[in-house]
N, C-alpha and C positions, 0 to 999 in steps of 0.2 A: 169297377172291380167285380170279379166273379167270385161268388161265394160257393164253396164246396160243401154240400151236405150229404150227398150220397153219390154212388157210381152204379146205377142200375144198368144192366146189359141192354135194355131197350133204349138207352140214351143215344140220340142220333148226332151227337157233337163229338167228333174225333178230337182227342187230345185236350179235353176240357181241363183235366187236372194240370197237364203241361202248361196250358195257357194261363191258368189261374196262378200257378207257381211263379211264372215269369212276371205276372202282374204284381203279385205280392212282393217279389224280390226287387222290383224296379225302383231305382232311386233317381233323383233329378240329375240330368246330364248336362255337362257343359259343352256346348257346341263351338265355342270359340277356342279352337285348338289347332296345333299344327297338323299337316296332312299325315294320314296313316301311312306307316312304312312296312306293313306286313300283309300277307294274304292268308287264306285259310283253305285247307283241303281235308276231306275225309273220304273213306271208302263207304259206299252204300251197300248194305247187305243184299244178297240176291233176293229178288222178289219184293223188296221194299220200295216205297213210293216217295219221291222227292217233291215237296211243295214249298213254294216261296213267293213272296211279293216283292222281293228285293232283286236287284240285278246280279245274276250269277249264272253258273253253268253246271248242268248235270249231264255228263257224257258217260254212257255205259254204266260202270259201277263206281264212278268217282264224281264227287261234288267239289267244285273249285271256285274260289273267289280270289281275284288278284287284288292288289292294294287299292286300285282305283274303284273297284266294285265295293270293297269294304268302306271306303270313304263315302261313296254315294249312298250306301245303305245307312250309315250313321247320320248323314245329312237329311235323308228323306224318309227314313223308316224308324226313327228313334222310338223305342218302347215296344216295337214289334219284333218277333223272332226273325233272325236273319233267314233261317230256313228250318224246315222240319222233315224228318224221315219217318214215314208211317209203315208199320208192319203190314197192314192190310190196306189195299187201295180203296179210296172212297169212291162212291158213297157206300156206306155200310152202317148197320145199326148197332154194332157191338162196341164195347170198349176197345180202343186201339192203342197198343204200345207205340210210344212216340219218343223220338230223340230230336232235340233241337238245340240251336245255338242262339243266344242273345248277346248283343254287344251294347255296352254302355260307355259313352264318353264322359269321363269325370276327371277334370284336372286335379282334383284333390286325391285321387287314387294313386297318382304317380309315386312310386317308391314305397307304397304301403304293402303290408304283408297280406297275402291272400287269405290266410287263416282268420285274421281279424275282420276282414271285410265279409267273409262268409258267415262268421259267427253273428255279426250284426244283422245280416239278411235272414238267417234262420230265426233269430229272435223276433224279427219283424213278422215273418210268416206265421210262426206259432202263436204270436200274440192275438191273432184273429180267431183262433180256435179251430181253424180248418185243418191244421196239420199238427202232428206230434213228431218228436224226434226219435227215429229208430237207431241211427248211428250219428253220434255227436261229431261236429266238425273236427277234422284232423288234417295233417299235412300229407301230401302225396306229390307225385310228379306226373305231368301230362305234357306231351309234345316237347320233351326236354326242358320243361320249365317247372319251377316250384308252383304248386297248386294246392288248393284245399278242397276236401270233399266232405259230403254229409249225405245222410239219407233221411227223408221225411216220410210220414205215413198219413194218408187221408182215410179216416175211419168212415165206413158207410153208416147211414142212418139205421137204427135198430129196427124200424118198421118197413125197411125196403125189402121187397120180396126176393129180388135177385140182385144183390148188391156185390160190388167188388171192393176189396180193400186195396186201394192203389198205393204204390210206393213211388217216390220221386227221388232219384239219385242226382245229386248236384256236384259239379266240379267247377271251380272258379280259379281263373288266372288273371294276372294283370300284365298287360303289354303296353309300356309307355303310359299313356293316359286313358287306355281303353280296358274296361273290365270285360273279360270273355267268360260267359256263364253257360255251361252245358247242362241241360236238364233232360233226364231220361225217365219216362213214366211207364211203368208196367204194373203187373200184379204177380203175387208169389206163385199162383197156380197156373197150370197149363189150361188153355193155349195162350195165356196172356203173359207168361214169363219170358222176357226177352233178355235175360242176363248175358247169355253168350254173345248175342248180337251187339248189345251195348258195349261189352268189353272189347269186341273187335273194332267197333267204330272209334272208341277212345284210343285204342292202340294205333289206329291209322291216322289220327288227327295230327296235322302238320300246320305250322304257322310260318310259311316261307318269308324270310326277311326279318323275322323277330330273333334277336339274339337269345341264346339259351341262358338260363340263370344257373348260378352255382348250386 
């Protein structure tokens, strides 16, 4: 597990808070489950970089995973982000705003309310002392589905010479027995504020094959 104590600009690890957030929010997954019946698509903002260790495709400004690619990712990359979008192309030494998707297969999540699931994960993350809650978990809608969102804050160490107060915006949905967690990490001040880009990415998110929820 990665501990967050500060976010100095000299740090050469892109998306550290993003990765730590997904690590803290990860729960045990149940891999004995039916085949996934949905895909995933998002629009990539102009100039952003797509990175992934999972089978997928980024063509022009669109990132697409079909149901088979989602299934393979769940089977072989459990616990790792499905993909990430970076505002600035690596390698670079600055803090880098990052958007990513993590998928968790959990048979116990089927039929559960996203708000309850996100509340539990936020409590887990803040219990480690690395994060505080800026916006408490609340209901929203993403990709035509009921979802929950929250915002966390990673406080910089007081003795860090050039620290960044990072914020992590979380959106959680449940599709059958799969938890879809989107984590967007940026900072409140320019040039690390990616609010508009994150909003555009979320607005473009589609889950082909997943039935919308009321």
